[in-house]
VEXDREN-2710 file (C-alpha; in Angstrom, 1 decimal):
% VEXDREN-2710
k/r/px/py/pz
1/MET/96.3/94.2/124.2
2/THR/97.7/97.5/125.5
3/SER/97.3/100.6/123.6
4/ARG/99.9/103.4/124.0
5/THR/99.7/107.0/122.3
6/ARG/102.1/109.0/120.6
7/PRO/102.2/112.4/119.6
8/ARG/100.8/113.3/115.9
9/ASN/99.8/116.8/114.7
10/SER/96.1/116.9/114.3
11/ARG/96.0/113.3/114.1
12/ARG/94.5/110.5/116.3
13/THR/96.6/107.6/117.5
14/PHE/94.7/104.3/116.7
15/LEU/95.3/100.8/117.7
16/LEU/93.5/97.7/116.2
17/LEU/93.4/95.1/118.8
18/PRO/94.6/91.8/117.8
19/LEU/92.3/90.9/115.0
20/GLY/93.8/87.5/114.4
21/LEU/91.8/88.2/111.2
22/LEU/93.1/88.8/107.8
23/ILE/95.2/92.1/108.1
24/ALA/98.9/92.9/107.8
25/PRO/100.2/96.0/109.7
26/VAL/98.4/99.1/108.6
27/SER/98.9/102.7/109.3
28/LEU/96.6/103.2/112.1
29/TRP/97.1/106.8/113.3
30/ALA/95.8/108.4/110.0
31/ILE/92.3/106.8/110.0
32/GLY/91.0/110.1/110.9
33/LEU/87.6/109.8/113.0
34/SER/85.9/112.9/114.3
35/GLN/87.8/114.3/117.0
36/PRO/86.3/114.8/120.7
37/ALA/86.4/118.1/122.4
38/ALA/89.7/118.9/124.0
39/SER/90.0/118.9/127.9
40/ALA/92.8/119.6/130.4
41/ASP/91.7/117.0/132.7
42/VAL/92.2/113.9/130.8
43/PRO/95.4/111.5/131.9
44/PRO/98.5/112.0/129.8
45/ASP/98.7/108.2/129.0
46/PHE/96.1/106.0/127.1
47/ASN/96.6/102.4/128.3
48/LEU/93.6/100.2/127.9
49/GLN/93.3/96.4/127.7
50/VAL/89.9/94.8/126.0
51/SER/88.9/91.3/125.9
52/PRO/87.8/89.3/124.0
53/SER/89.4/90.6/120.9
54/PRO/88.2/89.9/118.2
55/LEU/84.6/89.7/119.3
56/VAL/83.3/86.5/117.7
57/ALA/79.7/85.2/117.8
58/THR/77.1/83.2/115.8
59/LEU/73.8/84.8/115.8
60/LYS/70.3/83.6/115.1
61/PRO/68.0/85.8/113.1
62/GLY/65.2/87.3/115.2
63/VAL/66.8/86.7/118.3
64/LYS/68.4/89.0/121.0
65/THR/71.9/88.1/122.0
66/THR/74.1/90.0/124.4
67/LEU/77.9/89.9/124.4
68/GLN/80.4/91.3/126.9
69/LEU/83.6/93.3/126.7
70/GLN/85.9/93.9/129.4
71/VAL/87.4/97.1/129.4
72/HIS/90.6/97.6/131.8
73/ASN/92.3/100.7/132.5
74/GLU/95.8/100.3/132.7
75/GLY/96.5/104.1/132.8
76/THR/97.4/106.4/135.7
77/GLY/94.3/108.2/135.7
78/THR/90.1/108.0/135.2
79/GLU/89.3/107.6/131.6
80/GLU/85.9/108.8/130.2
81/LEU/85.2/106.8/127.2
82/GLN/82.7/105.9/124.5
83/ILE/82.1/103.2/122.3
84/THR/80.9/103.5/118.4
85/PRO/80.4/100.8/115.7
86/ARG/82.2/101.6/112.5
87/SER/82.4/99.9/109.2
88/PHE/85.6/98.7/107.8
89/THR/87.1/97.5/104.2
90/PHE/89.6/94.9/103.7
91/ASP/91.8/94.8/100.6
92/SER/92.8/91.1/99.7
93/SER/95.9/92.2/97.6
94/THR/97.4/94.5/100.1
95/GLY/96.2/93.2/103.3
96/LYS/95.2/96.9/104.2
97/VAL/92.4/97.7/106.6
98/ASP/90.4/101.0/106.5
99/LEU/88.0/102.2/109.2
100/ASN/85.1/104.2/107.8
101/ASP/84.2/107.1/110.0
102/THR/81.2/108.2/108.2
103/THR/79.3/105.2/107.1
104/PRO/77.8/103.2/109.9
105/PRO/78.0/99.5/109.5
106/PRO/75.0/97.6/108.6
107/ILE/74.3/96.5/112.2
108/ALA/73.7/100.0/113.3
109/ALA/70.1/99.5/113.4
110/TRP/70.2/96.7/115.7
111/ILE/73.2/97.0/118.0
112/SER/72.9/98.7/121.3
113/PHE/74.9/99.1/124.5
114/SER/74.5/99.2/128.2
115/ALA/76.3/102.3/128.3
116/GLN/77.6/104.1/125.1
117/LYS/79.5/106.5/127.4
118/PHE/81.3/105.1/130.4
119/THR/83.8/106.0/133.1
120/VAL/86.8/103.5/134.0
121/PRO/89.0/104.5/137.0
122/SER/92.6/103.6/136.9
123/ASN/93.4/99.8/137.2
124/GLN/89.7/99.1/137.1
125/THR/87.3/97.0/134.6
126/PHE/84.3/98.0/133.3
127/THR/82.0/95.5/131.5
128/GLU/80.2/96.8/128.4
129/GLN/77.1/94.7/127.3
130/VAL/77.0/94.6/123.6
131/THR/73.4/93.5/122.5
132/LEU/72.7/92.4/119.0
133/ASN/69.2/91.9/117.9
134/PRO/69.4/91.0/114.1
135/PRO/66.0/90.8/112.0
136/LYS/64.6/87.6/110.6
137/ASP/65.8/88.9/107.3
138/ALA/69.2/89.5/108.4
139/GLY/71.9/88.6/106.0
140/PHE/74.7/85.6/106.6
141/SER/77.6/87.5/108.2
142/TYR/78.6/90.8/109.6
143/SER/82.0/92.3/110.1
144/PHE/82.5/95.7/111.7
145/ALA/84.7/97.4/114.4
146/LEU/83.8/98.8/117.9
147/VAL/85.8/101.9/118.4
148/ILE/86.6/103.0/121.9
149/ASN/88.1/106.2/122.4
150/ARG/88.1/109.2/124.8
151/GLN/85.0/111.6/125.1
152/ASN/87.6/114.2/125.8
153/ASN/91.0/114.6/124.6
154/PRO/93.9/116.0/126.3
155/LYS/94.4/119.7/125.8
156/PRO/97.9/120.4/124.5
157/ALA/100.1/122.6/126.5
158/GLY/101.8/125.6/124.5
159/GLY/104.3/124.3/121.9
160/THR/103.2/120.6/122.4
161/ARG/101.5/118.3/119.9
162/GLU/98.1/117.1/120.7
163/ILE/97.7/113.3/121.8
164/ASN/94.6/111.5/121.1
165/GLY/94.1/107.6/122.0
166/SER/91.6/105.2/120.5
167/LEU/91.5/101.4/119.8
168/ALA/89.2/99.2/117.7
169/VAL/87.8/95.9/118.5
170/PHE/86.9/93.8/115.4
171/SER/83.7/92.2/115.6
172/LEU/82.5/89.1/113.5
173/MET/79.1/87.8/113.5
174/ASN/77.7/84.8/111.6
175/ILE/74.0/84.4/111.0
176/ASP/72.8/80.9/111.7
177/ARG/70.0/80.8/108.9
178/PRO/69.1/78.5/106.0
179/GLY/71.3/79.1/102.9
180/ALA/74.5/79.8/105.1
181/THR/77.4/78.3/103.4
182/SER/81.1/77.6/104.3
183/ASP/83.5/77.4/101.2
184/LEU/87.1/77.5/101.7
185/LYS/89.6/76.7/99.0
186/VAL/93.3/76.8/98.5
187/SER/94.1/79.1/95.6
188/SER/97.8/78.5/95.9
189/PHE/100.2/76.6/98.2
190/THR/103.8/77.6/97.3
191/VAL/107.4/77.5/98.9
192/SER/109.4/80.9/98.5
193/LYS/112.3/78.9/96.7
194/LYS/112.8/75.6/94.9
195/VAL/116.3/75.3/96.0
196/TYR/117.7/76.6/99.4
197/GLU/121.3/76.6/100.7
198/TYR/120.2/77.0/104.2
199/LEU/116.9/76.9/106.2
200/PRO/114.6/78.6/106.8
201/ALA/112.2/77.5/104.1
202/THR/109.1/79.4/103.8
203/PHE/105.6/78.2/102.9
204/SER/102.7/80.4/101.7
205/VAL/99.0/79.1/101.7
206/ARG/96.7/81.4/100.1
207/PHE/93.0/80.6/101.1
208/ASN/90.1/81.7/99.2
209/ASN/86.5/82.2/101.2
210/ALA/84.1/81.5/98.6
211/GLY/81.2/80.9/101.1
212/ASN/78.9/83.6/102.6
213/THR/80.2/83.0/106.3
214/ILE/83.2/83.8/108.2
215/VAL/85.5/80.8/108.4
216/GLN/88.7/80.0/110.5
217/PRO/90.9/77.5/108.7
218/SER/93.3/75.5/111.2
219/GLY/95.7/72.4/110.7
220/ASN/99.2/71.8/110.0
221/LEU/102.1/71.4/107.5
222/PHE/104.2/68.2/107.6
223/VAL/107.8/68.5/106.4
224/GLN/109.1/65.0/105.0
225/ARG/111.7/63.3/102.9
226/GLY/109.1/61.8/101.1
227/SER/105.5/61.9/100.6
228/GLY/105.1/58.4/101.9
229/ASP/107.0/58.9/105.1
230/LYS/105.2/58.1/108.3
231/THR/107.3/60.3/110.9
232/PRO/107.5/63.8/109.4
233/LEU/110.8/65.8/110.3
234/ALA/108.6/68.9/111.2
235/THR/105.0/69.8/112.1
236/LEU/104.0/73.5/111.6
237/THR/100.8/75.0/112.5
238/VAL/98.7/76.6/109.9
239/ASN/97.1/79.7/110.9
240/LYS/98.8/79.9/114.3
241/THR/97.1/83.3/115.0
242/GLN/93.6/81.7/114.7
243/GLY/92.6/84.3/112.1
244/TYR/89.4/84.6/110.5
245/ILE/88.7/84.8/106.7
246/LEU/85.7/87.2/105.5
247/PRO/83.2/86.2/102.7
248/GLY/84.7/87.1/99.4
249/THR/88.3/87.9/100.4
250/GLN/91.3/85.8/100.3
251/ARG/94.4/85.6/102.9
252/THR/98.0/84.4/102.8
253/ILE/99.2/82.4/105.6
254/THR/102.9/81.5/106.0
255/ALA/105.0/79.1/108.1
256/SER/108.6/78.7/108.1
257/TRP/110.7/75.5/108.8
258/ASN/114.0/76.4/110.5
259/ASP/115.2/73.0/112.2
260/GLY/118.4/72.5/110.5
261/PHE/122.2/72.9/110.5
262/PRO/123.1/75.7/109.9
263/SER/120.3/78.1/109.7
264/TYR/119.6/81.5/109.0
265/GLN/118.1/83.0/112.5
266/THR/116.7/86.7/113.1
267/VAL/119.1/88.5/115.5
268/THR/118.6/91.8/117.3
269/ASN/121.3/94.7/116.7
270/PRO/122.3/96.8/119.8
271/ASP/120.5/99.9/118.2
272/GLY/117.3/97.7/118.3
273/SER/117.3/96.7/114.6
274/THR/117.3/93.1/113.2
275/LYS/118.9/91.2/110.6
276/GLN/119.3/87.6/109.4
277/LYS/122.4/85.8/110.6
278/LEU/123.8/82.4/109.6
279/VAL/124.1/80.4/112.9
280/TRP/126.3/77.5/113.3
281/ASN/124.7/75.6/116.1
282/TRP/127.2/72.7/116.4
283/GLY/124.8/70.7/118.6
284/GLN/122.6/70.4/115.9
285/LEU/125.2/68.9/113.4
286/SER/122.9/65.8/112.9
287/ARG/120.3/68.0/111.4
288/LEU/122.4/68.9/108.2
289/ARG/119.5/69.0/105.6
290/ILE/120.6/67.8/102.1
291/GLY/118.3/66.6/99.2
292/ARG/114.6/66.8/98.1
293/TYR/111.9/67.2/100.6
294/THR/108.1/67.5/100.5
295/ALA/105.7/69.7/102.6
296/SER/102.3/68.4/103.0
297/LEU/99.2/70.6/103.9
298/VAL/96.3/69.2/106.0
299/ALA/93.9/71.8/106.9
300/VAL/90.2/71.9/107.9
301/TYR/87.4/74.3/108.3
302/SER/84.0/74.0/109.8
303/GLN/80.9/73.5/107.4
304/GLY/77.4/72.8/109.0
305/GLY/79.0/71.3/112.3
306/HIS/81.7/69.1/110.6
307/ASP/85.2/69.7/109.5
308/VAL/86.0/69.8/105.8
309/PRO/89.7/68.9/104.8
310/ILE/91.8/70.8/102.6
311/THR/95.2/69.2/101.6
312/GLY/98.0/70.0/99.0
313/SER/101.7/69.4/98.7
314/VAL/104.8/71.1/97.3
315/THR/108.4/70.0/96.9
316/PHE/111.8/71.7/97.3
317/TRP/115.4/71.0/97.5
318/LEU/118.2/71.7/100.2
319/PHE/121.7/72.0/98.9
320/PRO/124.2/73.6/101.1
321/TRP/126.8/73.7/98.2
322/LYS/129.6/75.6/100.5
323/ILE/129.4/72.7/102.8
324/LEU/129.3/70.1/100.4
325/LEU/132.4/71.7/98.6
326/VAL/134.4/71.7/101.6
327/VAL/133.7/68.4/102.5
328/THR/134.5/67.3/99.0
329/LEU/138.0/68.7/99.1
330/VAL/138.8/67.2/102.5
331/VAL/137.7/63.9/101.2
332/LEU/140.1/64.3/98.3
333/LEU/142.8/65.5/100.4
334/VAL/142.5/62.6/102.6
335/LEU/142.2/60.1/99.7
336/TYR/145.5/61.8/98.2
337/ALA/147.4/61.4/101.6
338/LEU/146.2/57.7/101.8
339/TYR/147.3/57.1/98.0
340/THR/150.9/58.8/99.0
341/LEU/151.2/56.8/101.9
342/VAL/150.4/53.6/100.3
343/ARG/152.7/54.4/97.4
344/ASN/155.5/55.1/99.9
345/ILE/155.0/51.8/101.7
346/VAL/154.8/49.7/98.4
347/ARG/158.2/51.2/97.3
348/ARG/159.8/50.4/100.6
349/ILE/158.7/47.0/100.4
350/LYS/160.0/46.5/96.8
351/ARG/163.6/48.1/98.0
352/THR/163.6/45.8/100.8
353/GLY/162.7/42.7/98.8
354/ALA/165.4/43.6/96.0
355/LYS/168.1/43.7/99.1
356/HIS/167.3/40.4/100.4
357/LYS/167.5/38.9/96.9
358/ALA/171.1/40.4/96.2
359/LYS/172.1/39.2/99.5
360/LYS/171.2/35.8/98.7
361/ALA/173.0/35.8/95.3
362/GLY/176.2/37.0/97.0
363/ALA/176.2/40.2/95.0
364/LYS/176.3/43.7/96.1
365/PRO/173.0/45.0/96.5
366/PRO/172.0/47.7/94.0
367/GLU/172.3/51.1/94.9
368/THR/169.3/53.1/95.9
369/PRO/168.8/55.5/93.0
370/LYS/168.8/59.0/94.0
371/PRO/165.4/60.8/93.6
372/ALA/165.4/63.4/90.7
373/ALA/165.9/66.8/91.4
END
């Protein structure tokens, strides 16, 4: 993940590396950690890639474990950096994450770094050794952030704004000890509408982590005409970002089914903004969706080395009434045209029969009545 700075008055540009965790977008530049000293010899850009992110591991109490972080500098100059652990809080209702710059995380007493301050030349990679030595009475799980920022910030030129760069690598640690439990439940499984005119249909699965360890759900949503169908119309991935859920928190995961005709697609305007547009791809005419459908959830999470299944289902309808109205009108017009054609043919046959009868009788055939005005 690449971080880029942007100017803010007396504020710090902050980037959270892909947490794949439990967060919605947050305002990162306003976190407000303590400011390093300003320097005129700092590169004008801040462009780092760090892997892995998030940093995930299972630790044993009383056993020292060393993990590695690869910090690659894609900027134009040498970066003098420092790494610091920070705690953070997560709000299940809003999905907001707040980094704490004053309260150290619980692991601060038993985490150490091979180099808390280090230098990375341009286009080079530095390997940071992160050593964790949890005590024998350690808890069941720990979540914290490793903040990497500059030792010195660029000194702003006259009349310009100060540009500061930082990023945060979220770290998730489970402790393998007796009493550790994984307990993931589905508190709700819903579809955004009960009746759609056109796709996409959006499904929301809200997971609740009632255990004391960090869990990562996975699985699929199967869209079917009926719950007993053997072959689904679509298979959607649950937790496509491979996110984690912290103990005592909830997370809503969404998935969309958009395989239909027509369907709303996200299109990009010339100015870069996006909007929903109804797209008529006539090559997918056979995928016109009408009627009742069922979405079945089949998810799993790990508990004691084996997978525990979670299931659920929700039903919804697809009713493209405008298309059905047009089709109905076309059918009625065709039926009316056929009725008119048949009626005229029958009348002609009757007139022809009457003429033949009159001719055989030697009488003048009756005049054809003129149509009424």
